[in-house]
PQR file with spaces between the fields and no chain letter, atoms N, CA, C, O and H, PARSE charges and radii, in Angstrom:
ATOM       1  N    MET     1      87.877   70.574  123.578 -0.4000 1.5000
ATOM       2  CA   MET     1      89.032   70.368  122.717 -0.0000 2.0000
ATOM       3  C    MET     1      89.357   71.675  122.002  0.5500 1.7000
ATOM       4  O    MET     1      88.470   72.497  121.772 -0.5500 1.4000
ATOM       5  N    TYR     2      90.582   71.861  121.662 -0.4000 1.5000
ATOM       6  CA   TYR     2      91.038   73.091  121.007 -0.0000 2.0000
ATOM       7  C    TYR     2      91.084   72.905  119.485  0.5500 1.7000
ATOM       8  O    TYR     2      91.316   71.803  118.987 -0.5500 1.4000
ATOM       9  H    TYR     2      91.303   71.193  121.848  0.4000 1.0000
ATOM      10  N    ASN     3      90.859   74.001  118.762 -0.4000 1.5000
ATOM      11  CA   ASN     3      90.862   74.004  117.304 -0.0000 2.0000
ATOM      12  C    ASN     3      91.653   75.194  116.790  0.5500 1.7000
ATOM      13  O    ASN     3      92.061   76.067  117.556 -0.5500 1.4000
ATOM      14  H    ASN     3      90.671   74.896  119.166  0.4000 1.0000
ATOM      15  N    LEU     4      91.860   75.214  115.494 -0.4000 1.5000
ATOM      16  CA   LEU     4      92.535   76.325  114.844 -0.0000 2.0000
ATOM      17  C    LEU     4      91.737   77.610  115.061  0.5500 1.7000
ATOM      18  O    LEU     4      90.521   77.619  114.868 -0.5500 1.4000
ATOM      19  H    LEU     4      91.529   74.505  114.871  0.4000 1.0000
ATOM      20  N    GLY     5      92.397   78.681  115.455 -0.4000 1.5000
ATOM      21  CA   GLY     5      91.737   79.959  115.680 -0.0000 2.0000
ATOM      22  C    GLY     5      91.246   80.170  117.104  0.5500 1.7000
ATOM      23  O    GLY     5      90.776   81.260  117.429 -0.5500 1.4000
ATOM      24  H    GLY     5      93.384   78.674  115.612  0.4000 1.0000
ATOM      25  N    ASN     6      91.341   79.164  117.958 -0.4000 1.5000
ATOM      26  CA   ASN     6      90.924   79.309  119.361 -0.0000 2.0000
ATOM      27  C    ASN     6      91.896   80.212  120.110  0.5500 1.7000
ATOM      28  O    ASN     6      93.087   80.260  119.800 -0.5500 1.4000
ATOM      29  H    ASN     6      91.722   78.279  117.694  0.4000 1.0000
ATOM      30  N    PHE     7      91.370   80.923  121.100 -0.4000 1.5000
ATOM      31  CA   PHE     7      92.203   81.690  122.020 -0.0000 2.0000
ATOM      32  C    PHE     7      92.364   80.861  123.278  0.5500 1.7000
ATOM      33  O    PHE     7      91.393   80.307  123.795 -0.5500 1.4000
ATOM      34  H    PHE     7      90.404   80.883  121.352  0.4000 1.0000
ATOM      35  N    ILE     8      93.598   80.775  123.773 -0.4000 1.5000
ATOM      36  CA   ILE     8      93.904   79.909  124.903 -0.0000 2.0000
ATOM      37  C    ILE     8      94.721   80.650  125.943  0.5500 1.7000
ATOM      38  O    ILE     8      95.248   81.733  125.689 -0.5500 1.4000
ATOM      39  H    ILE     8      94.386   81.225  123.353  0.4000 1.0000
ATOM      40  N    LYS     9      94.817   80.051  127.110 -0.4000 1.5000
ATOM      41  CA   LYS     9      95.635   80.575  128.203 -0.0000 2.0000
ATOM      42  C    LYS     9      96.604   79.475  128.602  0.5500 1.7000
ATOM      43  O    LYS     9      96.202   78.325  128.782 -0.5500 1.4000
ATOM      44  H    LYS     9      94.389   79.171  127.316  0.4000 1.0000
ATOM      45  N    MET    10      97.888   79.824  128.743 -0.4000 1.5000
ATOM      46  CA   MET    10      98.903   78.852  129.126 -0.0000 2.0000
ATOM      47  C    MET    10      99.146   78.942  130.630  0.5500 1.7000
ATOM      48  O    MET    10      98.739   79.912  131.270 -0.5500 1.4000
ATOM      49  H    MET    10      98.215   80.758  128.597  0.4000 1.0000
ATOM      50  N    LYS    11      99.813   77.926  131.199 -0.4000 1.5000
ATOM      51  CA   LYS    11     100.084   77.910  132.635 -0.0000 2.0000
ATOM      52  C    LYS    11     100.991   79.059  133.060  0.5500 1.7000
ATOM      53  O    LYS    11     100.771   79.670  134.105 -0.5500 1.4000
ATOM      54  H    LYS    11     100.144   77.139  130.679  0.4000 1.0000
ATOM      55  N    LYS    12     102.010   79.354  132.256 -0.4000 1.5000
ATOM      56  CA   LYS    12     102.911   80.463  132.568 -0.0000 2.0000
ATOM      57  C    LYS    12     102.649   81.618  131.601  0.5500 1.7000
ATOM      58  O    LYS    12     102.499   81.386  130.402 -0.5500 1.4000
ATOM      59  H    LYS    12     102.190   78.857  131.407  0.4000 1.0000
ATOM      60  N    PRO    13     102.592   82.847  132.092 -0.5600 1.5000
ATOM      61  CA   PRO    13     102.351   83.982  131.191  0.2800 2.0000
ATOM      62  C    PRO    13     103.563   84.286  130.314  0.5500 1.7000
ATOM      63  O    PRO    13     104.689   83.892  130.621 -0.5500 1.4000
ATOM      64  N    HIS    14     103.307   84.987  129.227 -0.4000 1.5000
ATOM      65  CA   HIS    14     104.369   85.421  128.327 -0.0000 2.0000
ATOM      66  C    HIS    14     105.104   86.596  128.969  0.5500 1.7000
ATOM      67  O    HIS    14     104.545   87.278  129.827 -0.5500 1.4000
ATOM      68  H    HIS    14     102.393   85.307  128.978  0.4000 1.0000
ATOM      69  N    VAL    15     106.338   86.837  128.567 -0.4000 1.5000
ATOM      70  CA   VAL    15     107.143   87.883  129.206 -0.0000 2.0000
ATOM      71  C    VAL    15     106.741   89.294  128.789  0.5500 1.7000
ATOM      72  O    VAL    15     107.129   90.254  129.455 -0.5500 1.4000
ATOM      73  H    VAL    15     106.793   86.283  127.870  0.4000 1.0000
ATOM      74  N    CYS    16     105.978   89.451  127.714 -0.4000 1.5000
ATOM      75  CA   CYS    16     105.587   90.807  127.302 -0.0000 2.0000
ATOM      76  C    CYS    16     104.536   91.363  128.265  0.5500 1.7000
ATOM      77  O    CYS    16     103.793   90.604  128.886 -0.5500 1.4000
ATOM      78  H    CYS    16     105.663   88.671  127.173  0.4000 1.0000
ATOM      79  N    VAL    17     104.480   92.673  128.382 -0.4000 1.5000
ATOM      80  CA   VAL    17     103.598   93.334  129.343 -0.0000 2.0000
ATOM      81  C    VAL    17     102.511   94.104  128.596  0.5500 1.7000
ATOM      82  O    VAL    17     102.798   94.816  127.633 -0.5500 1.4000
ATOM      83  H    VAL    17     105.084   93.290  127.877  0.4000 1.0000
ATOM      84  N    VAL    18     101.262   93.957  129.044 -0.4000 1.5000
ATOM      85  CA   VAL    18     100.143   94.709  128.487 -0.0000 2.0000
ATOM      86  C    VAL    18     100.229   96.138  129.007  0.5500 1.7000
ATOM      87  O    VAL    18     100.310   96.349  130.217 -0.5500 1.4000
ATOM      88  H    VAL    18     101.029   93.379  129.826  0.4000 1.0000
ATOM      89  N    LYS    19     100.213   97.121  128.113 -0.4000 1.5000
ATOM      90  CA   LYS    19     100.417   98.519  128.517 -0.0000 2.0000
ATOM      91  C    LYS    19      99.337   99.026  129.464  0.5500 1.7000
ATOM      92  O    LYS    19      99.642   99.751  130.410 -0.5500 1.4000
ATOM      93  H    LYS    19     100.148   96.950  127.130  0.4000 1.0000
ATOM      94  N    GLU    20      98.074   98.656  129.224 -0.4000 1.5000
ATOM      95  CA   GLU    20      96.973   99.189  130.021 -0.0000 2.0000
ATOM      96  C    GLU    20      96.990   98.683  131.459  0.5500 1.7000
ATOM      97  O    GLU    20      96.725   99.446  132.389 -0.5500 1.4000
ATOM      98  H    GLU    20      97.827   98.067  128.455  0.4000 1.0000
ATOM      99  N    THR    21      97.297   97.408  131.645 -0.4000 1.5000
ATOM     100  CA   THR    21      97.198   96.813  132.978 -0.0000 2.0000
ATOM     101  C    THR    21      98.549   96.621  133.664  0.5500 1.7000
ATOM     102  O    THR    21      98.599   96.346  134.863 -0.5500 1.4000
ATOM     103  H    THR    21      97.512   96.789  130.890  0.4000 1.0000
ATOM     104  N    LYS    22      99.640   96.763  132.920 -0.4000 1.5000
ATOM     105  CA   LYS    22     101.004   96.560  133.442 -0.0000 2.0000
ATOM     106  C    LYS    22     101.218   95.132  133.955  0.5500 1.7000
ATOM     107  O    LYS    22     102.073   94.894  134.807 -0.5500 1.4000
ATOM     108  H    LYS    22      99.600   96.986  131.946  0.4000 1.0000
ATOM     109  N    LYS    23     100.432   94.181  133.426 -0.4000 1.5000
ATOM     110  CA   LYS    23     100.580   92.773  133.790 -0.0000 2.0000
ATOM     111  C    LYS    23     101.087   91.995  132.590  0.5500 1.7000
ATOM     112  O    LYS    23     100.982   92.452  131.452 -0.5500 1.4000
ATOM     113  H    LYS    23      99.737   94.374  132.733  0.4000 1.0000
ATOM     114  N    LYS    24     101.638   90.821  132.849 -0.4000 1.5000
ATOM     115  CA   LYS    24     102.143   89.982  131.768 -0.0000 2.0000
ATOM     116  C    LYS    24     100.980   89.414  130.955  0.5500 1.7000
ATOM     117  O    LYS    24      99.951   89.025  131.507 -0.5500 1.4000
ATOM     118  H    LYS    24     101.724   90.450  133.774  0.4000 1.0000
ATOM     119  N    ALA    25     101.162   89.375  129.639 -0.4000 1.5000
ATOM     120  CA   ALA    25     100.125   88.862  128.741 -0.0000 2.0000
ATOM     121  C    ALA    25     100.071   87.342  128.819  0.5500 1.7000
ATOM     122  O    ALA    25     101.097   86.682  128.984 -0.5500 1.4000
ATOM     123  H    ALA    25     101.998   89.691  129.191  0.4000 1.0000
ATOM     124  N    ASN    26      98.868   86.795  128.700 -0.4000 1.5000
ATOM     125  CA   ASN    26      98.733   85.339  128.738 -0.0000 2.0000
ATOM     126  C    ASN    26      97.603   84.864  127.838  0.5500 1.7000
ATOM     127  O    ASN    26      96.959   83.859  128.142 -0.5500 1.4000
ATOM     128  H    ASN    26      98.034   87.331  128.566  0.4000 1.0000
ATOM     129  N    CYS    27      97.350   85.554  126.749 -0.4000 1.5000
ATOM     130  CA   CYS    27      96.334   85.141  125.797 -0.0000 2.0000
ATOM     131  C    CYS    27      97.022   84.814  124.477  0.5500 1.7000
ATOM     132  O    CYS    27      97.764   85.639  123.943 -0.5500 1.4000
ATOM     133  H    CYS    27      97.872   86.369  126.502  0.4000 1.0000
ATOM     134  N    TRP    28      96.787   83.636  123.956 -0.4000 1.5000
ATOM     135  CA   TRP    28      97.428   83.148  122.740 -0.0000 2.0000
ATOM     136  C    TRP    28      96.359   82.704  121.757  0.5500 1.7000
ATOM     137  O    TRP    28      95.258   82.326  122.159 -0.5500 1.4000
ATOM     138  H    TRP    28      96.185   82.965  124.389  0.4000 1.0000
ATOM     139  N    GLU    29      96.684   82.747  120.457 -0.4000 1.5000
ATOM     140  CA   GLU    29      95.794   82.239  119.419 -0.0000 2.0000
ATOM     141  C    GLU    29      96.491   81.090  118.709  0.5500 1.7000
ATOM     142  O    GLU    29      97.671   81.191  118.374 -0.5500 1.4000
ATOM     143  H    GLU    29      97.578   83.054  120.130  0.4000 1.0000
ATOM     144  N    ILE    30      95.772   79.998  118.476 -0.4000 1.5000
ATOM     145  CA   ILE    30      96.331   78.858  117.746 -0.0000 2.0000
ATOM     146  C    ILE    30      96.284   79.196  116.256  0.5500 1.7000
ATOM     147  O    ILE    30      95.211   79.436  115.703 -0.5500 1.4000
ATOM     148  H    ILE    30      94.813   79.915  118.748  0.4000 1.0000
ATOM     149  N    ILE    31      97.465   79.215  115.602 -0.4000 1.5000
ATOM     150  CA   ILE    31      97.508   79.573  114.185 -0.0000 2.0000
ATOM     151  C    ILE    31      97.932   78.419  113.280  0.5500 1.7000
ATOM     152  O    ILE    31      97.838   78.542  112.059 -0.5500 1.4000
ATOM     153  H    ILE    31      98.337   79.020  116.052  0.4000 1.0000
ATOM     154  N    ARG    32      98.394   77.306  113.840 -0.4000 1.5000
ATOM     155  CA   ARG    32      98.758   76.140  113.044 -0.0000 2.0000
ATOM     156  C    ARG    32      98.628   74.899  113.910  0.5500 1.7000
ATOM     157  O    ARG    32      99.028   74.887  115.074 -0.5500 1.4000
ATOM     158  H    ARG    32      98.470   77.207  114.832  0.4000 1.0000
ATOM     159  N    MET    33      98.058   73.852  113.316 -0.4000 1.5000
ATOM     160  CA   MET    33      97.920   72.589  114.028 -0.0000 2.0000
ATOM     161  C    MET    33      98.396   71.454  113.141  0.5500 1.7000
ATOM     162  O    MET    33      98.198   71.466  111.926 -0.5500 1.4000
ATOM     163  H    MET    33      97.733   73.861  112.370  0.4000 1.0000
ATOM     164  N    GLY    34      99.021   70.485  113.762 -0.4000 1.5000
ATOM     165  CA   GLY    34      99.538   69.304  113.089 -0.0000 2.0000
ATOM     166  C    GLY    34     100.245   68.486  114.150  0.5500 1.7000
ATOM     167  O    GLY    34      99.777   68.405  115.286 -0.5500 1.4000
ATOM     168  H    GLY    34      99.182   70.475  114.749  0.4000 1.0000
ATOM     169  N    ALA    35     101.367   67.877  113.795 -0.4000 1.5000
ATOM     170  CA   ALA    35     102.175   67.195  114.807 -0.0000 2.0000
ATOM     171  C    ALA    35     102.725   68.223  115.783  0.5500 1.7000
ATOM     172  O    ALA    35     102.875   67.951  116.974 -0.5500 1.4000
ATOM     173  H    ALA    35     101.747   67.943  112.873  0.4000 1.0000
ATOM     174  N    ASP    36     103.025   69.423  115.254 -0.4000 1.5000
ATOM     175  CA   ASP    36     103.438   70.566  116.069 -0.0000 2.0000
ATOM     176  C    ASP    36     102.300   71.573  116.088  0.5500 1.7000
ATOM     177  O    ASP    36     101.463   71.596  115.186 -0.5500 1.4000
ATOM     178  H    ASP    36     102.903   69.644  114.287  0.4000 1.0000
ATOM     179  N    ILE    37     102.276   72.401  117.117 -0.4000 1.5000
ATOM     180  CA   ILE    37     101.260   73.449  117.230 -0.0000 2.0000
ATOM     181  C    ILE    37     101.964   74.785  117.309  0.5500 1.7000
ATOM     182  O    ILE    37     102.929   74.947  118.056 -0.5500 1.4000
ATOM     183  H    ILE    37     102.956   72.382  117.850  0.4000 1.0000
ATOM     184  N    LYS    38     101.475   75.751  116.528 -0.4000 1.5000
ATOM     185  CA   LYS    38     102.057   77.092  116.509 -0.0000 2.0000
ATOM     186  C    LYS    38     101.033   78.037  117.116  0.5500 1.7000
ATOM     187  O    LYS    38      99.874   78.070  116.701 -0.5500 1.4000
ATOM     188  H    LYS    38     100.691   75.619  115.921  0.4000 1.0000
ATOM     189  N    ILE    39     101.482   78.818  118.122 -0.4000 1.5000
ATOM     190  CA   ILE    39     100.598   79.781  118.777 -0.0000 2.0000
ATOM     191  C    ILE    39     101.206   81.175  118.674  0.5500 1.7000
ATOM     192  O    ILE    39     102.424   81.327  118.582 -0.5500 1.4000
ATOM     193  H    ILE    39     102.423   78.791  118.459  0.4000 1.0000
ATOM     194  N    GLU    40     100.335   82.199  118.691 -0.4000 1.5000
ATOM     195  CA   GLU    40     100.775   83.588  118.567 -0.0000 2.0000
ATOM     196  C    GLU    40     100.244   84.405  119.741  0.5500 1.7000
ATOM     197  O    GLU    40      99.056   84.350  120.057 -0.5500 1.4000
ATOM     198  H    GLU    40      99.346   82.075  118.766  0.4000 1.0000
ATOM     199  N    CYS    41     101.129   85.161  120.382 -0.4000 1.5000
ATOM     200  CA   CYS    41     100.737   86.034  121.489 -0.0000 2.0000
ATOM     201  C    CYS    41      99.832   87.137  120.938  0.5500 1.7000
ATOM     202  O    CYS    41     100.163   87.759  119.929 -0.5500 1.4000
ATOM     203  H    CYS    41     102.094   85.205  120.125  0.4000 1.0000
ATOM     204  N    THR    42      98.701   87.381  121.587 -0.4000 1.5000
ATOM     205  CA   THR    42      97.773   88.403  121.094 -0.0000 2.0000
ATOM     206  C    THR    42      98.239   89.816  121.435  0.5500 1.7000
ATOM     207  O    THR    42      97.702   90.786  120.900 -0.5500 1.4000
ATOM     208  H    THR    42      98.433   86.876  122.406  0.4000 1.0000
ATOM     209  N    ASN    43      99.227   89.945  122.314 -0.4000 1.5000
ATOM     210  CA   ASN    43      99.728   91.262  122.696 -0.0000 2.0000
ATOM     211  C    ASN    43     100.892   91.716  121.803  0.5500 1.7000
ATOM     212  O    ASN    43     100.827   92.790  121.204 -0.5500 1.4000
ATOM     213  H    ASN    43      99.663   89.157  122.748  0.4000 1.0000
ATOM     214  N    CYS    44     101.938   90.919  121.712 -0.4000 1.5000
ATOM     215  CA   CYS    44     103.144   91.321  120.978 -0.0000 2.0000
ATOM     216  C    CYS    44     103.305   90.588  119.641  0.5500 1.7000
ATOM     217  O    CYS    44     104.232   90.882  118.886 -0.5500 1.4000
ATOM     218  H    CYS    44     101.990   90.047  122.198  0.4000 1.0000
ATOM     219  N    HIS    45     102.416   89.641  119.342 -0.4000 1.5000
ATOM     220  CA   HIS    45     102.409   88.873  118.093 -0.0000 2.0000
ATOM     221  C    HIS    45     103.636   87.998  117.907  0.5500 1.7000
ATOM     222  O    HIS    45     103.994   87.678  116.773 -0.5500 1.4000
ATOM     223  H    HIS    45     101.663   89.402  119.955  0.4000 1.0000
ATOM     224  N    ARG    46     104.287   87.604  118.992 -0.4000 1.5000
ATOM     225  CA   ARG    46     105.389   86.647  118.930 -0.0000 2.0000
ATOM     226  C    ARG    46     104.799   85.277  118.643  0.5500 1.7000
ATOM     227  O    ARG    46     103.744   84.930  119.173 -0.5500 1.4000
ATOM     228  H    ARG    46     103.996   87.864  119.912  0.4000 1.0000
ATOM     229  N    ILE    47     105.474   84.498  117.807 -0.4000 1.5000
ATOM     230  CA   ILE    47     104.999   83.168  117.437 -0.0000 2.0000
ATOM     231  C    ILE    47     105.885   82.112  118.078  0.5500 1.7000
ATOM     232  O    ILE    47     107.112   82.195  118.015 -0.5500 1.4000
ATOM     233  H    ILE    47     106.332   84.780  117.377  0.4000 1.0000
ATOM     234  N    VAL    48     105.253   81.115  118.698 -0.4000 1.5000
ATOM     235  CA   VAL    48     105.963   80.032  119.362 -0.0000 2.0000
ATOM     236  C    VAL    48     105.447   78.709  118.783  0.5500 1.7000
ATOM     237  O    VAL    48     104.243   78.509  118.628 -0.5500 1.4000
ATOM     238  H    VAL    48     104.257   81.048  118.750  0.4000 1.0000
ATOM     239  N    MET    49     106.383   77.818  118.472 -0.4000 1.5000
ATOM     240  CA   MET    49     106.008   76.510  117.959 -0.0000 2.0000
ATOM     241  C    MET    49     106.471   75.450  118.946  0.5500 1.7000
ATOM     242  O    MET    49     107.607   75.489  119.419 -0.5500 1.4000
ATOM     243  H    MET    49     107.361   77.981  118.598  0.4000 1.0000
ATOM     244  N    MET    50     105.587   74.496  119.258 -0.4000 1.5000
ATOM     245  CA   MET    50     105.937   73.431  120.199 -0.0000 2.0000
ATOM     246  C    MET    50     105.251   72.140  119.786  0.5500 1.7000
ATOM     247  O    MET    50     104.292   72.149  119.015 -0.5500 1.4000
ATOM     248  H    MET    50     104.664   74.464  118.874  0.4000 1.0000
ATOM     249  N    THR    51     105.748   71.042  120.303 -0.4000 1.5000
ATOM     250  CA   THR    51     105.126   69.758  119.999 -0.0000 2.0000
ATOM     251  C    THR    51     103.750   69.699  120.650  0.5500 1.7000
ATOM     252  O    THR    51     103.476   70.406  121.619 -0.5500 1.4000
ATOM     253  H    THR    51     106.527   71.035  120.930  0.4000 1.0000
ATOM     254  N    ARG    52     102.903   68.857  120.109 -0.4000 1.5000
ATOM     255  CA   ARG    52     101.555   68.717  120.659 -0.0000 2.0000
ATOM     256  C    ARG    52     101.598   68.234  122.112  0.5500 1.7000
ATOM     257  O    ARG    52     100.778   68.653  122.928 -0.5500 1.4000
ATOM     258  H    ARG    52     103.125   68.283  119.321  0.4000 1.0000
ATOM     259  N    HIS    53     102.543   67.362  122.432 -0.4000 1.5000
ATOM     260  CA   HIS    53     102.685   66.859  123.805 -0.0000 2.0000
ATOM     261  C    HIS    53     103.025   67.998  124.773  0.5500 1.7000
ATOM     262  O    HIS    53     102.404   68.114  125.829 -0.5500 1.4000
ATOM     263  H    HIS    53     103.209   67.022  121.769  0.4000 1.0000
ATOM     264  N    ASN    54     104.007   68.841  124.419 -0.4000 1.5000
ATOM     265  CA   ASN    54     104.370   69.984  125.269 -0.0000 2.0000
ATOM     266  C    ASN    54     103.227   70.983  125.380  0.5500 1.7000
ATOM     267  O    ASN    54     102.995   71.549  126.449 -0.5500 1.4000
ATOM     268  H    ASN    54     104.511   68.747  123.560  0.4000 1.0000
ATOM     269  N    PHE    55     102.506   71.204  124.271 -0.4000 1.5000
ATOM     270  CA   PHE    55     101.382   72.125  124.275 -0.0000 2.0000
ATOM     271  C    PHE    55     100.308   71.654  125.258  0.5500 1.7000
ATOM     272  O    PHE    55      99.799   72.447  126.050 -0.5500 1.4000
ATOM     273  H    PHE    55     102.694   70.744  123.403  0.4000 1.0000
ATOM     274  N    GLU    56      99.969   70.383  125.207 -0.4000 1.5000
ATOM     275  CA   GLU    56      98.928   69.861  126.092 -0.0000 2.0000
ATOM     276  C    GLU    56      99.350   69.890  127.557  0.5500 1.7000
ATOM     277  O    GLU    56      98.509   70.044  128.442 -0.5500 1.4000
ATOM     278  H    GLU    56     100.383   69.739  124.564  0.4000 1.0000
ATOM     279  N    LYS    57     100.659   69.740  127.820 -0.4000 1.5000
ATOM     280  CA   LYS    57     101.165   69.848  129.187 -0.0000 2.0000
ATOM     281  C    LYS    57     101.059   71.267  129.712  0.5500 1.7000
ATOM     282  O    LYS    57     100.758   71.469  130.889 -0.5500 1.4000
ATOM     283  H    LYS    57     101.343   69.615  127.101  0.4000 1.0000
ATOM     284  N    ARG    58     101.301   72.252  128.858 -0.4000 1.5000
ATOM     285  CA   ARG    58     101.352   73.656  129.281 -0.0000 2.0000
ATOM     286  C    ARG    58     100.019   74.389  129.176  0.5500 1.7000
ATOM     287  O    ARG    58      99.886   75.496  129.699 -0.5500 1.4000
ATOM     288  H    ARG    58     101.545   72.087  127.902  0.4000 1.0000
ATOM     289  N    LEU    59      99.038   73.798  128.516 -0.4000 1.5000
ATOM     290  CA   LEU    59      97.730   74.423  128.338 -0.0000 2.0000
ATOM     291  C    LEU    59      96.993   74.508  129.677  0.5500 1.7000
ATOM     292  O    LEU    59      96.909   73.529  130.419 -0.5500 1.4000
ATOM     293  H    LEU    59      99.146   72.900  128.092  0.4000 1.0000
ATOM     294  N    LYS    60      96.464   75.693  129.968 -0.4000 1.5000
ATOM     295  CA   LYS    60      95.713   75.880  131.209 -0.0000 2.0000
ATOM     296  C    LYS    60      94.217   75.892  130.928  0.5500 1.7000
ATOM     297  O    LYS    60      93.449   75.211  131.608 -0.5500 1.4000
ATOM     298  H    LYS    60      96.532   76.488  129.366  0.4000 1.0000
ATOM     299  N    LYS    61      93.798   76.674  129.914 -0.4000 1.5000
ATOM     300  CA   LYS    61      92.382   76.885  129.703 -0.0000 2.0000
ATOM     301  C    LYS    61      92.128   77.351  128.272  0.5500 1.7000
ATOM     302  O    LYS    61      92.937   78.087  127.707 -0.5500 1.4000
ATOM     303  H    LYS    61      94.423   77.227  129.362  0.4000 1.0000
ATOM     304  N    ILE    62      91.003   76.926  127.682 -0.4000 1.5000
ATOM     305  CA   ILE    62      90.572   77.404  126.371 -0.0000 2.0000
ATOM     306  C    ILE    62      89.618   78.546  126.607  0.5500 1.7000
ATOM     307  O    ILE    62      88.607   78.378  127.290 -0.5500 1.4000
ATOM     308  H    ILE    62      90.345   76.329  128.141  0.4000 1.0000
ATOM     309  N    LEU    63      89.924   79.723  126.046 -0.4000 1.5000
ATOM     310  CA   LEU    63      89.109   80.915  126.287 -0.0000 2.0000
ATOM     311  C    LEU    63      87.931   81.025  125.326  0.5500 1.7000
ATOM     312  O    LEU    63      86.878   81.530  125.716 -0.5500 1.4000
ATOM     313  H    LEU    63      90.745   79.859  125.492  0.4000 1.0000
ATOM     314  N    SER    64      88.075   80.566  124.076 -0.4000 1.5000
ATOM     315  CA   SER    64      86.976   80.629  123.114 -0.0000 2.0000
ATOM     316  C    SER    64      86.985   79.401  122.232  0.5500 1.7000
ATOM     317  O    SER    64      88.038   78.822  121.966 -0.5500 1.4000
ATOM     318  H    SER    64      88.930   80.156  123.759  0.4000 1.0000
ATOM     319  N    ASN    65      85.800   79.001  121.775 -0.4000 1.5000
ATOM     320  CA   ASN    65      85.675   77.838  120.887 -0.0000 2.0000
ATOM     321  C    ASN    65      85.335   78.247  119.491  0.5500 1.7000
ATOM     322  O    ASN    65      85.193   77.394  118.615 -0.5500 1.4000
ATOM     323  H    ASN    65      84.944   79.471  121.991  0.4000 1.0000
């Protein structure tokens, strides 16, 4: 199960590109939990808010507990 502060991977990568690898970033940190979940890209620090249902549909893998 995921918790506040966990790093996660989504099914589709974010559009920002990591400079070192030239690949799309796909690591997010959970920064708010409730009825909605707010996640932040670890590369460009963009914040995305989505419903818990959409989040669970798009979640691929939990990277850290």
